[in-house]
N, CA and C atoms as a LAMMPS dump frame, in Angstrom:
ITEM: TIMESTEP
0
ITEM: NUMBER OF ATOMS
201
ITEM: BOX BOUNDS ff ff ff
-5.0000000000000000e+02 5.0000000000000000e+02
-5.0000000000000000e+02 5.0000000000000000e+02
-5.0000000000000000e+02 5.0000000000000000e+02
ITEM: ATOMS id mol type element x y z
1 1 1 N 0.85 -1.177 0
2 1 2 C 0 0 0
3 1 3 C 0.895 1.239 0
4 2 1 N 0.573 2.194 -0.848
5 2 2 C 1.37 3.413 -0.921
6 2 3 C 0.988 4.377 0.193
7 3 1 N 1.822 5.371 0.397
8 3 2 C 1.538 6.387 1.409
9 3 3 C 0.241 7.112 1.086
10 4 1 N 0.016 7.383 -0.21
11 4 2 C -1.211 8.074 -0.617
12 4 3 C -2.447 7.233 -0.322
13 5 1 N -2.348 5.928 -0.56
14 5 2 C -3.469 5.032 -0.273
15 5 3 C -3.744 4.966 1.223
16 6 1 N -2.693 4.919 2.016
17 6 2 C -2.866 4.876 3.469
18 6 3 C -3.496 6.167 3.972
19 7 1 N -3.078 7.298 3.413
20 7 2 C -3.671 8.574 3.81
21 7 3 C -5.137 8.652 3.392
22 8 1 N -5.455 8.156 2.21
23 8 2 C -6.849 8.143 1.751
24 8 3 C -7.699 7.277 2.672
25 9 1 N -7.157 6.144 3.067
26 9 2 C -7.881 5.251 3.995
27 9 3 C -8.07 5.941 5.34
28 10 1 N -7.057 6.647 5.817
29 10 2 C -7.166 7.372 7.084
30 10 3 C -8.245 8.448 6.985
31 11 1 N -8.332 9.114 5.843
32 11 2 C -9.366 10.132 5.651
33 11 3 C -10.762 9.514 5.666
34 12 1 N -10.911 8.346 5.044
35 12 2 C -12.198 7.64 5.071
36 12 3 C -12.581 7.285 6.505
37 13 1 N -11.606 6.774 7.25
38 13 2 C -11.859 6.408 8.648
39 13 3 C -12.201 7.641 9.477
40 14 1 N -11.542 8.745 9.195
41 14 2 C -11.823 9.979 9.924
42 14 3 C -13.252 10.441 9.663
43 15 1 N -13.727 10.303 8.441
44 15 2 C -15.116 10.659 8.128
45 15 3 C -16.076 9.774 8.918
46 16 1 N -15.76 8.492 9.003
47 16 2 C -16.597 7.582 9.804
48 16 3 C -16.555 7.966 11.271
49 17 1 N -15.381 8.375 11.748
50 17 2 C -15.237 8.787 13.142
51 17 3 C -16.103 10.014 13.424
52 18 1 N -16.1 10.978 12.517
53 18 2 C -16.914 12.181 12.692
54 18 3 C -18.404 11.834 12.717
55 19 1 N -18.803 10.919 11.845
56 19 2 C -20.206 10.491 11.825
57 19 3 C -20.585 9.824 13.152
58 20 1 N -19.722 8.959 13.647
59 20 2 C -19.98 8.275 14.919
60 20 3 C -20 9.273 16.072
61 21 1 N -19.133 10.279 16.014
62 21 2 C -19.122 11.306 17.058
63 21 3 C -20.448 12.055 17.084
64 22 1 N -20.971 12.354 15.915
65 22 2 C -22.283 13.001 15.837
66 22 3 C -23.373 12.116 16.41
67 23 1 N -23.299 10.829 16.116
68 23 2 C -24.27 9.879 16.668
69 23 3 C -24.161 9.816 18.192
70 24 1 N -22.941 9.839 18.697
71 24 2 C -22.746 9.825 20.152
72 24 3 C -23.369 11.066 20.787
73 25 1 N -23.185 12.194 20.153
74 25 2 C -23.782 13.43 20.684
75 25 3 C -25.303 13.328 20.71
76 26 1 N -25.872 12.79 19.636
77 26 2 C -27.329 12.618 19.575
78 26 3 C -27.802 11.676 20.68
79 27 1 N -27.091 10.58 20.876
80 27 2 C -27.472 9.608 21.899
81 27 3 C -27.337 10.188 23.302
82 28 1 N -26.324 11.008 23.515
83 28 2 C -26.151 11.593 24.845
84 28 3 C -27.288 12.558 25.166
85 29 1 N -27.759 13.26 24.157
86 29 2 C -28.884 14.172 24.375
87 29 3 C -30.175 13.412 24.622
88 30 1 N -30.25 12.194 24.082
89 30 2 C -31.429 11.358 24.256
90 30 3 C -31.319 10.481 25.507
91 31 1 N -30.253 10.629 26.265
92 31 2 C -30.013 9.808 27.453
93 31 3 C -30.068 8.309 27.143
94 32 1 N -29.478 7.929 26.016
95 32 2 C -29.429 6.529 25.598
96 32 3 C -28.04 5.982 25.905
97 33 1 N -27.801 5.699 27.181
98 33 2 C -26.473 5.305 27.644
99 33 3 C -25.998 3.987 27.03
100 34 1 N -26.878 3.033 26.874
101 34 2 C -26.471 1.722 26.363
102 34 3 C -25.929 1.841 24.936
103 35 1 N -26.662 2.512 24.079
104 35 2 C -26.19 2.684 22.7
105 35 3 C -25 3.629 22.64
106 36 1 N -24.938 4.583 23.547
107 36 2 C -23.789 5.496 23.59
108 36 3 C -22.512 4.721 23.879
109 37 1 N -22.583 3.722 24.739
110 37 2 C -21.407 2.895 25.028
111 37 3 C -20.95 2.137 23.791
112 38 1 N -21.895 1.661 22.997
113 38 2 C -21.544 0.973 21.755
114 38 3 C -20.823 1.928 20.8
115 39 1 N -21.32 3.155 20.714
116 39 2 C -20.703 4.135 19.825
117 39 3 C -19.321 4.524 20.348
118 40 1 N -19.172 4.609 21.664
119 40 2 C -17.848 4.895 22.235
120 40 3 C -16.847 3.813 21.866
121 41 1 N -17.278 2.573 21.904
122 41 2 C -16.403 1.464 21.508
123 41 3 C -16.03 1.585 20.033
124 42 1 N -17.004 1.957 19.199
125 42 2 C -16.731 2.157 17.774
126 42 3 C -15.732 3.294 17.573
127 43 1 N -15.891 4.369 18.33
128 43 2 C -14.965 5.495 18.237
129 43 3 C -13.547 5.07 18.598
130 44 1 N -13.414 4.257 19.622
131 44 2 C -12.096 3.775 20.03
132 44 3 C -11.461 2.932 18.925
133 45 1 N -12.25 2.052 18.312
134 45 2 C -11.737 1.213 17.231
135 45 3 C -11.326 2.056 16.028
136 46 1 N -12.15 3.035 15.682
137 46 2 C -11.834 3.901 14.549
138 46 3 C -10.578 4.719 14.82
139 47 1 N -10.449 5.209 16.026
140 47 2 C -9.259 5.988 16.379
141 47 3 C -8.001 5.143 16.226
142 48 1 N -8.068 3.914 16.675
143 48 2 C -6.924 3.015 16.563
144 48 3 C -6.612 2.738 15.089
145 49 1 N -7.633 2.508 14.281
146 49 2 C -7.432 2.232 12.864
147 49 3 C -6.827 3.444 12.148
148 50 1 N -7.269 4.635 12.519
149 50 2 C -6.712 5.856 11.929
150 50 3 C -5.242 5.97 12.283
151 51 1 N -4.912 5.734 13.529
152 51 2 C -3.521 5.8 13.961
153 51 3 C -2.662 4.8 13.183
154 52 1 N -3.173 3.587 12.975
155 52 2 C -2.437 2.574 12.226
156 52 3 C -2.212 3.015 10.782
157 53 1 N -3.229 3.592 10.152
158 53 2 C -3.092 4.045 8.77
159 53 3 C -2.092 5.194 8.665
160 54 1 N -2.116 6.09 9.628
161 54 2 C -1.157 7.198 9.604
162 54 3 C 0.276 6.69 9.79
163 55 1 N 0.452 5.699 10.655
164 55 2 C 1.77 5.092 10.83
165 55 3 C 2.222 4.407 9.538
166 56 1 N 1.281 3.722 8.881
167 56 2 C 1.592 3.048 7.621
168 56 3 C 2.003 4.08 6.568
169 57 1 N 1.266 5.187 6.497
170 57 2 C 1.6 6.242 5.539
171 57 3 C 2.975 6.825 5.822
172 58 1 N 3.27 7.031 7.095
173 58 2 C 4.575 7.572 7.474
174 58 3 C 5.691 6.614 7.074
175 59 1 N 5.509 5.347 7.359
176 59 2 C 6.529 4.349 7.006
177 59 3 C 6.73 4.269 5.507
178 60 1 N 5.637 4.294 4.755
179 60 2 C 5.734 4.249 3.293
180 60 3 C 6.437 5.491 2.761
181 61 1 N 6.117 6.649 3.316
182 61 2 C 6.751 7.89 2.873
183 61 3 C 8.244 7.857 3.163
184 62 1 N 8.614 7.339 4.327
185 62 2 C 10.031 7.25 4.674
186 62 3 C 10.761 6.279 3.752
187 63 1 N 10.098 5.161 3.424
188 63 2 C 10.683 4.181 2.507
189 63 3 C 10.861 4.802 1.125
190 64 1 N 9.837 5.532 0.661
191 64 2 C 9.927 6.182 -0.647
192 64 3 C 11.032 7.234 -0.669
193 65 1 N 11.208 7.944 0.426
194 65 2 C 12.231 8.996 0.493
195 65 3 C 13.642 8.405 0.439
196 66 1 N 13.793 7.194 0.966
197 66 2 C 15.103 6.534 0.974
198 66 3 C 15.449 5.953 -0.39
199 67 1 N 14.453 5.733 -1.215
200 67 2 C 14.684 5.115 -2.539
201 67 3 C 15.244 6.099 -3.524
């Protein structure tokens, strides 16, 4: 996977994270704690996936720079 592909994937994940954050806000206003916990777990997973993609992009960019 190229650095550009990893960055594009990170951007897709970030869009999903923003959508989930909006859902969490809606659930918190509705006092729906059970579903809010599910969304919090999703946010944690998305955050981790974004971090992994950014690390992958960084590694690919460094590899490309050395070539």
